[in-house]
RODO-2510 file (C-alpha; in nm, 4 decimals, decimal comma):
residues 122
     n   res          X          Y          Z
     1     m     3,9276     2,8673    -2,1453
     2     n     3,6244     3,0814    -2,0567
     3     y     3,7381     3,4213    -1,9343
     4     g     3,4988     3,6873    -1,8180
     5     i     3,2487     3,4467    -1,6665
     6     t     3,0992     3,5487    -1,3359
     7     v     2,8791     3,3492    -1,1034
     8     q     2,5866     3,5268    -0,9484
     9     g     2,2525     3,4382    -0,7992
    10     l     1,9688     3,5283    -1,0320
    11     e     1,6746     3,4461    -0,8092
    12     t     1,5322     3,1844    -0,5789
    13     i     1,2147     3,0289    -0,7133
    14     h     0,9737     2,9562    -0,4296
    15     h     0,7479     2,6710    -0,5286
    16     n     0,6013     2,5103    -0,2148
    17     g     0,6425     2,1638    -0,3656
    18     n     0,4854     2,2533    -0,7013
    19     d     0,7419     2,1675    -0,9711
    20     k     0,5145     2,3135    -1,2412
    21     v     0,5786     2,6608    -1,0957
    22     v     0,9549     2,6007    -1,1156
    23     l     0,9440     2,4605    -1,4682
    24     k     0,7321     2,7525    -1,5903
    25     r     0,9709     3,0080    -1,4371
    26     l     1,2737     2,8244    -1,5784
    27     e     1,1134     2,8370    -1,9221
    28     e     1,0723     3,2144    -1,8848
    29     i     1,4361     3,2481    -1,7773
    30     l     1,5523     3,0330    -2,0712
    31     n     1,3669     3,2651    -2,3078
    32     e     1,5403     3,5665    -2,1539
    33     y     1,8990     3,4385    -2,1207
    34     e     2,1334     3,2217    -2,3267
    35     i     2,1491     2,9103    -2,1103
    36     d     2,2973     2,5810    -2,2230
    37     t     2,3405     2,4053    -1,8877
    38     f     2,1428     2,3565    -1,5695
    39     v     2,3674     2,3038    -1,2671
    40     i     2,1857     2,1098    -0,9954
    41     g     2,3081     2,0668    -0,6396
    42     m     2,2875     1,7047    -0,5309
    43     p     2,2195     1,6661    -0,1575
    44     l     2,4521     1,3975    -0,0240
    45     n     2,5326     1,2762     0,3233
    46     m     2,8780     1,3559     0,4560
    47     d     2,9863     0,9983     0,3726
    48     g     2,8830     1,0504     0,0081
    49     t     2,5662     0,8424     0,0179
    50     k     2,2450     0,9862    -0,1235
    51     t     1,9959     1,1481     0,1097
    52     i     1,6192     1,1074     0,0916
    53     r     1,6187     1,4571    -0,0604
    54     a     1,8480     1,3263    -0,3370
    55     e     1,5646     1,1069    -0,4675
    56     v     1,3379     1,4128    -0,4900
    57     t     1,6194     1,5941    -0,6703
    58     n     1,6587     1,3029    -0,9146
    59     q     1,2847     1,3124    -0,9883
    60     f     1,3110     1,6853    -1,0591
    61     i     1,6122     1,6284    -1,2851
    62     h     1,4005     1,3773    -1,4797
    63     k     1,1308     1,6448    -1,5261
    64     l     1,3956     1,8921    -1,6435
    65     k     1,5273     1,6405    -1,8980
    66     c     1,1772     1,5763    -2,0305
    67     k     1,0814     1,9432    -2,0630
    68     f     1,4189     2,0901    -2,1667
    69     n     1,5798     1,8071    -2,3612
    70     k     1,8347     2,0332    -2,5345
    71     i     1,9767     2,1727    -2,2080
    72     r     2,2715     1,9895    -2,0497
    73     i     2,2286     1,9000    -1,6823
    74     e     2,5258     1,8851    -1,4471
    75     e     2,4960     1,7505    -1,0939
    76     i     2,7249     1,9023    -0,8312
    77     d     2,7865     1,7730    -0,4806
    78     e     2,6313     2,0407    -0,2617
    79     r     2,7666     1,9201     0,0720
    80     l     2,8685     2,2081     0,2979
    81     t     2,7501     2,4817     0,0599
    82     t     2,4828     2,5922     0,3085
    83     v     2,7444     2,5942     0,5856
    84     a     2,9699     2,8087     0,3662
    85     a     2,6773     3,0402     0,2897
    86     h     2,6071     3,0886     0,6617
    87     k     2,9757     3,1570     0,7290
    88     t     2,9772     3,4180     0,4531
    89     m     2,6637     3,5834     0,5902
    90     n     2,8106     3,5837     0,9419
    91     f     3,1328     3,7377     0,8102
    92     l     2,9306     4,0067     0,6324
    93     d     2,7235     4,0585     0,9504
    94     i     2,3949     4,0077     0,7669
    95     n     2,0851     4,0491     0,9801
    96     k     1,9571     3,7089     1,0961
    97     h     1,6077     3,7826     0,9603
    98     k     1,7499     3,8462     0,6114
    99     k     1,9640     3,5297     0,6189
   100     r     1,6640     3,3049     0,5692
   101     n     1,5781     3,4829     0,2448
   102     i     1,9236     3,4681     0,0851
   103     v     2,0876     3,1473     0,2096
   104     d     1,9635     2,9475    -0,0919
   105     t     2,0912     3,2094    -0,3352
   106     i     2,4358     3,2190    -0,1747
   107     s     2,4475     2,8381    -0,1627
   108     a     2,3549     2,8284    -0,5330
   109     v     2,6414     3,0667    -0,6095
   110     y     2,8814     2,8287    -0,4334
   111     i     2,7417     2,5367    -0,6347
   112     l     2,7941     2,7319    -0,9583
   113     e     3,1479     2,8237    -0,8534
   114     i     3,2247     2,4563    -0,7912
   115     y     3,0905     2,3781    -1,1388
   116     t     3,2870     2,6543    -1,3154
   117     n     3,6091     2,5610    -1,1324
   118     k     3,5549     2,1952    -1,2240
   119     k     3,4970     2,2895    -1,5878
   120     k     3,7974     2,5209    -1,5922
   121     n     4,0247     2,2467    -1,4560
   122     n     3,9104     1,9874    -1,7132
***
C-alpha cells in the first residue's frame, strides 16, 4: 500500500491545440520529477459512450505512447469532475474570474484522486 501519497495540481499546460507544446512541457516535467504513469481523463457522455472529444484524447494518448514509451498510461472516466470542481470552488467562495483559470487544475486533482483510490482498492 502506498502511504504518504498526495494528489495536487502541478500546472495547467495551455496549448491552443498544439500538442507539440504539451509534449515538450511534459518532457521537461519528466526530467524534473520521478513519474512512471500518466493519468488521462477520458471524456465520456453520461451514458458511458465516448464523446467527440474522446477521439481527440485517444489521438493524444497515441502521441504520448510514441514519445514516452516507458511511461504507463491510465485512462480515468472524467465524468462530473468539472461539476465537482465548480462545486468546490463555489463552496470556497472563489471569485468567478479566477474560476476559469483553476477549474482544469481542480478537475485534474479529482481525476488523480479517482486513480489513486482505484489503485489503492486493487
